[in-house]
C-alpha positions as CSV (number, residue, x, y, z in Angstrom):
1,M,154.4,79.7,44.3
2,E,152.7,78.3,41.3
3,N,150.5,81.4,40.6
4,V,153.5,83.8,40.2
5,S,154.5,84.6,36.6
6,H,157.4,87.0,37.1
7,I,158.8,90.0,39.0
8,E,158.5,93.4,37.3
9,I,160.5,96.6,37.8
10,D,158.9,99.8,36.6
11,G,159.4,103.4,37.3
12,G,157.9,106.8,37.0
13,R,157.4,110.3,38.5
14,V,155.2,110.7,41.5
15,T,152.3,113.0,40.6
16,G,150.2,112.7,43.8
17,P,150.8,113.0,47.5
18,T,149.1,109.8,48.7
19,V,151.1,106.7,49.7
20,I,149.3,103.4,50.6
21,E,151.2,101.4,53.2
22,G,149.4,98.1,53.6
23,E,148.2,97.7,57.2
24,F,149.0,101.4,57.9
25,G,146.6,102.7,55.3
26,R,147.0,105.9,53.4
27,R,149.2,108.9,54.3
28,T,150.2,112.1,52.6
29,V,153.8,112.6,51.6
30,P,153.9,115.8,49.5
31,T,157.7,115.8,49.4
32,L,157.6,112.9,47.0
33,I,155.7,114.8,44.3
34,G,158.0,115.2,41.2
35,S,160.5,112.6,42.3
36,F,161.3,109.6,40.2
37,R,160.6,106.2,41.9
38,Y,161.2,102.6,41.0
39,F,158.5,100.1,41.7
40,V,158.9,96.3,42.1
41,S,155.8,94.1,41.8
42,V,155.0,90.4,41.8
43,I,153.0,89.5,38.7
44,E,150.5,86.6,39.0
45,T,149.7,84.2,36.2
46,D,146.2,85.6,36.0
47,G,147.5,89.1,35.5
48,G,147.1,90.3,39.0
49,R,149.9,92.3,40.5
50,I,151.1,93.0,44.1
51,G,153.2,96.1,44.7
52,M,156.0,95.0,47.0
53,W,158.6,97.8,47.0
54,D,159.4,101.3,45.9
55,G,162.4,103.5,46.2
56,A,164.7,106.0,44.5
57,S,167.5,103.6,43.4
58,H,167.5,101.3,40.4
59,E,170.2,99.3,41.9
60,D,168.1,98.7,45.1
61,A,165.1,97.9,42.9
62,V,167.1,95.1,41.1
63,K,168.3,93.7,44.5
64,E,164.7,93.6,45.7
65,A,163.5,92.0,42.5
66,V,166.2,89.3,42.8
67,S,165.2,88.6,46.4
68,L,161.5,88.4,45.4
69,K,162.3,86.1,42.5
70,A,163.9,83.7,44.8
71,S,161.2,84.0,47.5
72,F,158.3,83.5,45.1
73,G,160.0,81.1,42.7
74,A,159.3,83.4,39.8
75,A,160.6,82.4,36.4
76,R,162.1,85.8,35.5
77,I,162.5,89.5,36.2
78,E,161.2,92.0,33.6
79,D,162.7,95.5,33.9
80,L,160.4,97.9,32.1
81,T,162.5,100.9,32.8
82,G,164.8,100.2,29.8
83,R,167.7,99.5,32.1
84,A,169.4,96.1,32.5
85,A,168.2,94.1,35.4
């Protein structure tokens, strides 16, 4: 896709209980509070971002980023966690 710049991996601690699941809407998951999660997003050329995946494993985040890079024809993967993608 021409409007995709790159794929981004980021991470952080969950501080709130609300999860947004696309067509399913919002739900509360209090057990995630305090856990560290990785997030994989598609970054558009205009700066927009689409959250595509989250999970507890950096290895799984990298696998998802590689898959999304191929699917969207992105130029690169940026891992903002400080770990090697």
